[in-house]
KEBAGU-294348 format. One line per field, with one value per residue (C-alpha): residue in three letters; residue number from 1; x, y, z. Coordinates in steps of 0.5 Angstrom, whole numbers, plus 500, padded with zeros to 3 digits. Each point is the difference from the previous one (the first is absolute). Layout:
<sites>
residu <- ALA	... $
num <- NUM	... $
c1 <- X	... $
c2 <- Y	... $
c3 <- Z	... $
</sites>
This chain:
<sites>
residu <- MET	ASN	GLY	TYR	ASP	ILE	TYR	ILE	GLY	ILE	SER	GLY	ASN	ILE	ARG	ARG	PRO	ASP	THR	LEU	LYS	LYS	HIS	PHE	ARG	ASN	ARG	SER	LEU	PHE	ARG	TYR	ASN	MET	TYR	THR	ARG	HIS	LEU	ILE	TYR	ASP	GLN	LEU	ILE	LYS	PRO	VAL	ALA	MET	LYS	ILE	PRO	THR	ILE	LYS	THR	SER	ARG	SER	ALA	GLU	GLN	ASN	GLN	GLU	GLN	LEU	SER	PRO	PHE	GLU	ILE	LYS	ASN	THR	LEU	ILE	ASN	LEU	ALA	ASN	HIS	HIS	THR	ASN	LYS	THR	THR	HIS	ALA	THR	LEU	ASN	ALA	GLY	ARG	GLY	ASN	PRO	ASN	TRP	ILE	SER	THR	ILE	PRO	ARG	GLU	ALA	PHE	PHE	THR	LEU	GLY	SER	PHE	GLY	ILE	GLN	GLU	CYS	ARG	ARG	VAL	LEU	LYS	HIS	ARG	GLU	GLY	MET	ALA	GLY	ILE	PRO	GLN	GLN	LYS	GLY	ILE	ALA	LYS	ARG	PHE	LYS	ALA	PHE	LEU	LYS	GLU	ASN	LYS	LYS	ALA	PRO	GLY	ILE	LYS	LEU	LEU	SER	ARG	LEU	TYR	ARG	TYR	GLY	ILE	LYS	GLU	HIS	GLY	PHE	VAL	PRO	ASP	ASP	PHE	VAL	HIS	GLU	LEU	ALA	GLU	GLY	VAL	ILE	GLY	ASP	GLN	TYR	PRO	VAL	PRO	ASP	ARG	MET	LEU	ARG	PHE	PRO	GLU	ILE	LEU	VAL	HIS	ASP	TYR	LEU	LEU	GLN	GLU	MET	CYS	ALA	ASN	HIS	PRO	PRO	LYS	GLY	LYS	PHE	ASP	LEU	PHE	ALA	THR	GLU	GLY	GLY	THR	ALA	ALA	MET	CYS	TYR	ILE	PHE	ASP	SER	LEU	MET	GLN	ASN	PHE	LEU	VAL	LYS	ARG	GLY	ASP	LYS	VAL	ALA	LEU	PHE	VAL	PRO	ILE	PHE	THR	PRO	TYR	ILE	GLU	ILE	PRO	GLU	LEU	ASP	ARG	PHE	ASP	PHE	GLU	VAL	ILE	HIS	ILE	THR	ALA	ARG	GLY	LYS	SER	SER	GLU	GLY	TYR	HIS	ASP	TRP	ARG	TYR	PRO	ASP	GLU	GLU	LEU	GLU	LYS	LEU	LYS	ASP	PRO	SER	ILE	ARG	ILE	ALA	TYR	LEU	VAL	ASN	PRO	SER	ASN	PRO	PRO	SER	VAL	ALA	LEU	SER	ASP	LYS	GLU	ARG	GLN	LYS	ILE	ILE	ASP	ILE	ILE	ARG	ASN	ASP	ASN	PRO	ASN	LEU	MET	PHE	ILE	THR	ASP	ASP	VAL	TYR	GLY	THR	PHE	VAL	ASP	GLY	PHE	ARG	SER	LEU	MET	ALA	GLU	ILE	PRO	GLN	ASN	THR	LEU	CYS	VAL	TYR	SER	PHE	SER	LYS	TYR	PHE	GLY	CYS	THR	GLY	TRP	ARG	LEU	GLY	VAL	ILE	ALA	LEU	HIS	GLU	ASP	ASN	ILE	TYR	ASP	LYS	MET	ILE	GLY	ALA	LEU	PRO	ASP	ALA	GLU	LYS	GLN	ALA	LEU	HIS	GLN	ARG	TYR	HIS	SER	ILE	THR	LEU	ASP	PRO	ASP	LYS	LEU	ARG	PHE	ILE	ASP	ARG	MET	VAL	ALA	ASP	SER	ARG	MET	VAL	ALA	LEU	ASN	HIS	THR	ALA	GLY	LEU	SER	LEU	PRO	GLN	GLN	ILE	GLN	MET	MET	LEU	PHE	ALA	THR	PHE	CYS	LEU	PHE	ASP	HIS	LYS	ASN	ALA	TYR	LYS	ALA	LEU	ALA	GLN	LYS	ILE	ILE	HIS	HIS	ARG	LEU	ASP	LEU	LEU	TYR	ALA	GLY	MET	LYS	LEU	PRO	LEU	LYS	PRO	ASN	PRO	ASN	ARG	ALA	GLY	TYR	TYR	VAL	GLU	LEU	ASP	ILE	MET	LEU	TRP	ALA	GLU	LYS	ASN	TYR	GLY	PRO	GLU	PHE	ALA	SER	PHE	LEU	GLN	THR	ASN	PHE	GLU	PRO	VAL	ASP	ILE	VAL	PHE	ARG	LEU	ALA	GLU	LEU	GLU	SER	ILE	VAL	LEU	LEU	ASN	GLY	GLY	GLY	PHE	ASP	GLY	PRO	GLU	TRP	SER	ILE	ARG	VAL	SER	LEU	ALA	ASN	LEU	ASP	GLU	LYS	SER	TYR	THR	THR	ILE	ALA	LYS	ALA	ILE	LYS	ILE	ILE	VAL	GLY	GLU	TYR	VAL	ASP	ALA	TRP	LYS	LYS	ASP	ALA	GLY	LYS	LYS	ARG	PRO	PRO	LYS	ASN	GLY $
num <- 1	2	3	4	5	6	7	8	9	10	11	12	13	14	15	16	17	18	19	20	21	22	23	24	25	26	27	28	29	30	31	32	33	34	35	36	37	38	39	40	41	42	43	44	45	46	47	48	49	50	51	52	53	54	55	56	57	58	59	60	61	62	63	64	65	66	67	68	69	70	71	72	73	74	75	76	77	78	79	80	81	82	83	84	85	86	87	88	89	90	91	92	93	94	95	96	97	98	99	100	101	102	103	104	105	106	107	108	109	110	111	112	113	114	115	116	117	118	119	120	121	122	123	124	125	126	127	128	129	130	131	132	133	134	135	136	137	138	139	140	141	142	143	144	145	146	147	148	149	150	151	152	153	154	155	156	157	158	159	160	161	162	163	164	165	166	167	168	169	170	171	172	173	174	175	176	177	178	179	180	181	182	183	184	185	186	187	188	189	190	191	192	193	194	195	196	197	198	199	200	201	202	203	204	205	206	207	208	209	210	211	212	213	214	215	216	217	218	219	220	221	222	223	224	225	226	227	228	229	230	231	232	233	234	235	236	237	238	239	240	241	242	243	244	245	246	247	248	249	250	251	252	253	254	255	256	257	258	259	260	261	262	263	264	265	266	267	268	269	270	271	272	273	274	275	276	277	278	279	280	281	282	283	284	285	286	287	288	289	290	291	292	293	294	295	296	297	298	299	300	301	302	303	304	305	306	307	308	309	310	311	312	313	314	315	316	317	318	319	320	321	322	323	324	325	326	327	328	329	330	331	332	333	334	335	336	337	338	339	340	341	342	343	344	345	346	347	348	349	350	351	352	353	354	355	356	357	358	359	360	361	362	363	364	365	366	367	368	369	370	371	372	373	374	375	376	377	378	379	380	381	382	383	384	385	386	387	388	389	390	391	392	393	394	395	396	397	398	399	400	401	402	403	404	405	406	407	408	409	410	411	412	413	414	415	416	417	418	419	420	421	422	423	424	425	426	427	428	429	430	431	432	433	434	435	436	437	438	439	440	441	442	443	444	445	446	447	448	449	450	451	452	453	454	455	456	457	458	459	460	461	462	463	464	465	466	467	468	469	470	471	472	473	474	475	476	477	478	479	480	481	482	483	484	485	486	487	488	489	490	491	492	493	494	495	496	497	498	499	500	501	502	503	504	505	506	507	508	509	510	511	512	513	514	515	516	517	518	519	520	521	522	523	524	525	526	527	528	529	530	531	532	533	534	535	536	537	538	539	540	541	542	543	544	545	546	547	548	549	550	551	552	553	554	555	556	557	558	559	560	561	562	563	564	565	566	567	568	569	570	571	572	573	574	575	576	577	578	579	580	581	582	583	584	585	586	587	588	589	590	591	592	593	594	595	596	597	598	599	600	601	602 $
c1 <- 761	498	496	495	501	494	504	495	501	496	501	504	507	502	506	499	497	495	497	496	500	495	495	500	497	506	507	505	497	504	508	502	505	504	503	494	496	494	497	499	495	501	495	502	498	502	508	499	504	504	505	505	507	501	504	502	497	495	494	499	508	498	495	505	505	495	500	508	503	502	507	499	497	506	504	496	500	507	500	495	504	507	497	498	505	504	497	500	504	496	503	496	498	499	495	497	504	503	507	503	504	505	504	502	508	503	497	504	506	501	498	506	505	497	502	507	501	497	505	505	498	500	507	503	498	503	501	503	502	495	495	497	500	497	494	499	502	497	505	502	496	497	506	502	494	501	508	496	495	506	504	495	496	500	497	493	494	505	496	494	505	503	492	498	505	499	493	500	506	496	492	499	506	503	507	505	503	494	497	506	501	493	500	507	497	494	503	504	495	504	495	493	495	500	494	497	494	505	507	500	502	497	493	501	503	494	495	501	500	492	499	502	497	493	498	502	505	494	500	496	502	505	504	500	503	503	501	504	498	502	495	494	497	504	497	493	501	502	494	495	504	500	494	497	505	498	493	498	497	497	498	494	500	498	505	500	502	501	500	503	506	507	498	504	495	494	503	503	493	497	504	498	504	497	493	499	492	503	496	502	501	500	503	494	500	499	503	494	501	499	506	504	503	501	497	497	493	497	495	506	504	495	500	506	495	498	504	500	504	508	505	500	505	503	504	501	502	496	503	497	496	507	495	501	495	497	499	493	501	505	496	494	504	503	493	498	506	498	493	498	505	506	503	500	507	503	506	501	506	502	506	498	499	506	498	494	503	497	498	497	499	495	506	500	493	498	507	496	497	505	505	504	503	506	504	506	500	496	502	507	501	502	495	506	503	493	500	493	497	495	498	496	499	502	493	495	495	503	503	494	496	505	500	492	500	496	504	501	502	505	503	501	504	504	502	502	504	503	506	503	498	498	494	497	493	503	505	497	497	505	505	495	500	507	500	494	505	505	495	501	506	504	499	508	500	495	501	503	507	504	502	493	499	506	498	492	503	505	493	496	505	502	493	501	506	495	497	498	497	504	500	492	499	503	498	492	502	503	493	495	504	498	493	499	503	495	494	502	502	493	496	498	499	504	498	506	499	504	499	502	506	499	505	494	495	494	495	494	498	493	498	504	495	494	502	503	494	495	497	499	508	501	495	503	507	497	497	506	506	502	503	507	500	503	507	500	500	504	505	499	500	504	504	497	500	494	497	492	497	495	504	502	493	499	495	500	503	505	507	505	507	506	502	507	504	501	503	496	498	498	494	498	501	495	495	500	500	493	497	501	497	494	500	499	495	496	500	499	493	498	502	495	494	501	502	503	498	506	502	495	505	503 $
c2 <- 262	498	505	500	506	503	505	505	505	507	504	507	500	498	503	499	494	506	502	493	498	506	496	495	499	497	502	495	495	503	499	504	498	507	495	497	506	495	499	494	498	495	496	494	494	492	498	496	493	499	494	505	501	505	507	504	506	500	503	506	501	499	506	505	499	502	507	501	501	494	501	501	493	497	501	495	495	500	498	495	497	500	497	494	500	498	495	497	499	505	507	506	503	507	502	506	506	502	501	496	494	503	506	504	499	504	507	498	498	506	504	497	501	508	500	498	505	504	499	501	507	502	497	505	505	498	493	500	493	501	499	506	504	505	501	499	506	502	502	494	495	497	499	496	497	497	497	497	497	498	497	497	496	493	504	498	504	505	497	505	505	501	499	506	505	499	500	507	504	497	500	506	504	500	504	494	503	502	494	495	505	499	492	501	504	496	493	503	504	506	505	502	498	506	501	499	496	496	500	503	494	494	505	500	492	497	505	496	494	502	501	493	496	504	503	495	504	505	505	507	506	504	497	497	503	495	501	494	496	495	495	500	500	507	503	498	503	506	501	500	504	505	500	501	506	504	498	497	495	500	497	496	501	494	495	495	493	495	494	494	505	500	502	506	504	496	502	507	504	497	504	506	505	497	498	499	497	494	498	493	498	493	495	495	497	494	495	495	494	505	501	507	503	507	504	507	500	507	501	500	504	505	503	503	503	505	507	500	495	502	495	493	494	495	494	498	494	499	497	495	498	502	502	506	505	497	504	501	503	505	502	501	504	504	502	501	505	503	501	500	502	502	503	492	500	493	496	494	495	497	496	493	503	496	494	501	501	506	504	507	504	505	504	499	501	505	504	507	496	495	499	495	495	495	496	496	495	495	498	502	496	507	500	503	505	503	503	504	505	504	503	506	503	507	502	498	501	501	506	503	499	503	505	502	499	505	505	498	493	504	504	495	495	507	501	492	500	508	497	497	503	508	498	494	501	498	493	494	495	494	505	502	493	499	507	496	494	503	504	507	502	495	501	500	494	496	495	492	498	501	493	498	504	498	492	503	502	494	495	504	501	493	499	506	496	493	500	494	500	494	502	501	493	497	503	499	493	499	503	495	494	500	503	493	496	503	499	493	497	503	498	507	502	506	502	506	507	505	504	496	502	494	503	498	496	501	492	501	494	502	500	494	497	502	498	493	498	506	505	494	499	508	501	495	504	506	498	496	504	506	503	499	493	497	505	498	492	501	503	495	493	501	506	505	507	503	508	500	503	502	506	503	501	493	495	498	493	502	498	504	496	504	495	505	497	493	494	496	495	504	501	493	500	504	498	494	502	505	494	496	507	501	491	500	505	496	494	504	502	493	497	506	499	492	502	495	503	502	507	504	501	492 $
c3 <- 615	493	496	495	496	496	495	499	494	500	493	501	502	507	503	507	504	504	493	500	506	503	495	505	506	505	498	504	495	495	497	495	495	497	495	497	501	504	507	503	504	505	502	506	497	502	497	495	501	493	498	498	502	507	499	506	497	503	496	504	500	492	501	503	495	495	502	498	494	496	500	508	500	496	505	504	495	500	507	500	493	504	506	495	497	506	502	492	494	496	498	501	493	501	494	504	497	493	501	494	501	494	498	495	499	495	502	507	497	496	506	504	494	500	506	500	495	504	506	495	498	508	501	494	503	507	504	507	502	506	496	497	493	496	496	492	496	494	495	495	504	494	496	507	500	493	502	506	495	495	505	504	494	504	507	501	498	496	493	504	502	493	496	505	499	492	501	505	495	493	502	505	498	508	501	501	506	502	500	503	505	502	500	504	505	500	502	505	503	503	498	501	496	495	495	508	495	497	497	493	496	502	500	493	500	505	496	493	504	502	494	497	506	502	493	495	497	498	505	500	497	505	505	508	506	504	508	502	508	504	498	497	507	502	493	503	506	496	496	505	505	494	497	507	501	494	501	494	505	507	506	498	492	497	496	495	502	494	504	503	500	504	507	502	495	504	507	499	498	507	503	504	497	493	502	493	498	495	494	498	493	500	496	499	493	499	494	497	505	505	503	501	495	504	495	502	497	497	505	505	496	499	507	498	498	505	501	507	500	500	499	498	502	496	501	491	500	506	506	502	494	495	494	496	498	492	496	500	508	498	494	505	505	495	498	507	501	494	499	508	505	497	507	503	502	499	504	495	503	495	503	497	493	498	500	496	492	497	506	500	506	502	499	492	499	505	502	502	506	502	505	499	505	497	505	497	506	497	493	502	506	504	506	504	497	500	493	498	496	499	493	499	492	499	497	507	504	506	499	497	505	506	495	501	508	503	502	508	498	496	504	505	495	499	507	500	495	499	504	494	494	499	495	504	497	493	504	496	504	498	505	505	500	501	506	503	500	506	503	495	505	498	493	498	502	497	495	500	501	494	501	499	494	497	500	498	494	498	501	495	495	500	499	494	497	500	493	500	507	502	507	500	497	505	506	497	498	507	503	495	501	507	499	496	505	505	496	498	507	502	494	498	493	498	493	497	501	496	507	505	504	505	504	506	499	505	500	502	505	501	492	499	506	497	492	504	505	500	504	507	500	500	505	504	499	501	508	502	498	499	494	502	502	494	500	509	498	493	505	506	497	494	501	494	501	495	501	501	494	504	503	493	499	496	501	508	498	497	499	497	498	498	493	502	504	501	496	494	505	505	497	498	508	501	495	505	506	497	497	508	504	495	501	507	499	496	504	507	496	497	506	504	496	498	492	496	493	495	498	495	495	501 $
</sites>
C-alpha cells in the first residue's frame, strides 16, 4: 500500500506514540518513527504512476525499516547492494560505517617489538621447551631494557620505545625499574589490571595526550582521573549505568541531547530503565546561502538554563554533521553553566576532536561538570582493539552531589559499595564506575586488559612526540580530500570551515530539492516516497551503502556518508550515484506534472 504521509508536529517533548495519538480520534491510522520522533498519518490514496526505475523494496517495507536504527537498516542495505553487485560489474561501496581504511603503524610496531622484550624477560626467568616460561622480574629490568634498545636499533618501532623510556624518566621522574616492569608485564598480560581503573604509567602518559589533543595544550588547573575502557561504547554504558546507580539521575528525569547525534545516545534514554524525558538541542543553524552550517542557535542552547535538565549529552565534533562547537557556542555553554545551571552534568564524546586543529573539549572549559569520553578507534584505525577512556577532573560536581544526597540514598550506596572499601561514603564517582562495570562484586577483576592499555599508551605517546603534527596533518588531509571529491562530484559548494572535522558529511536531500526545484518538488517527494527511499535506491541500483540521517535525529531526508573507509575514487562514484538517483526523482516529478522547466538555480 502506498501511504500519503502527513508529518504532524505538536509543541512539547514527545517520547511515546500514545502521547500524540491521544489527541486524535482514530489511533489505528498512525505509525510512529522512534528515530525521527514523528507520528505518521496514513491516508489511503490512489498510487501515483511514475516513470522511475523500480526497486524491489516496497514503500511499506521501507516504512518498516524506518523503525530500526540506521546501523540495523545498514545490514539490509548491504545485502541489497551485494545482490546487485552479483548481477553487475559494480563493486559494493559501503560508506555506512566509520571504520577508517588506514592504521597507525609505528605504535603497533613498537607494541610487537616490546612484546619481544617481554618474552625475552619471561624466558630469562624460566624456560621449558614445551612452551612455558616465567613472568617478568622487576630487579634490574630497566638496565636490561636499555641493553635491548641498544642491541635492536633497527627493530620496527624501537625509536618510539626509546623516546618513551626517556620521556617517562625525564619528564615524570618514573622509577626506571618500576616503569619498565609495568611495560613488560603489560605487553605480556600476565597479571590482572592493578590499579583496576588504569595502570599507573599509562594513565599518566594518556593524560598528557588528552591535555594536548582535547585541551589544545592549555588545560585547566588540577588533573583528570582516567578510566580505561573497552572503547567508547563501553564508556557510554558505564556512564549511563553509574549515574543511575548513584542517584545522580533517576528514571523519567529530563536530559538534553545535542542533535543530530550518534544513535545510541538516542536509543539508551528510551530504554525502560531510564525512560528519560529528552529535550533536543538542535543544530538547525544555516548559512547566508540557506545551507546547513550545523550551528546551535542561542535559543537552542538556552534550553540548558532549565535547572530540571540533569544531564546534557554532546558528541563534539558532531556525528553525522562532523562539526565542532564554535568559540561562540562553547562560550554560551560556559556562561549557562556558570550563571544558570551549575549542577548540569555534561557528557561529551570527543572521538573526532583530533580531526580539528586547535580543538578544545568542554573538559578544558568546564572540567568540574564534564565527563569526557574519548576513543582511539578512529584516529589510529584501531576499532578492533577496543580502546577508550573516561576522563573526570579531580574536582567535580559528581562527587559533591553524591555527598549531598539524602540520607536514605547515602545509606543505600554505603551498602552497595561496602564490600570493596572500608569507607564507601568517600568512594569517588570514577571509582564507583569501575566497580559498577563489574557489578561491584567483581571489582577485584575489573579493568581493561594490560596489553590493550599498553597499546593505548603507545598510540598516545606516538602523538606526544610528533611535534610537527605530521600524522595529524596526513589524517586530516585524507579526510578533507575525500570530502572535496564528493562535493565536486555533486557540484555542491563547500566553504572552508575551521571547525569542520569532515569525518562524515550529512547531505540534506529535501533542502537541496526545495532550493533547486521549489516546494512543489519537495511536496512530490514527501507524497510519493519515504525519507529512506534514497538509501534503498542507492543500494539496489548502484551497490552503494549509506545511512539515513533521520535515524540520527537529523533532517529526515538527509543521508550520512563516511569519508573514512573508502579510497578517494569511491567518493566520486558515490557523488555520481547520488546525482543519478536524485535526477530520477526530478524526471519523475517533471513527467508527472508535465514540467519541463529548468531548476530554479540553473
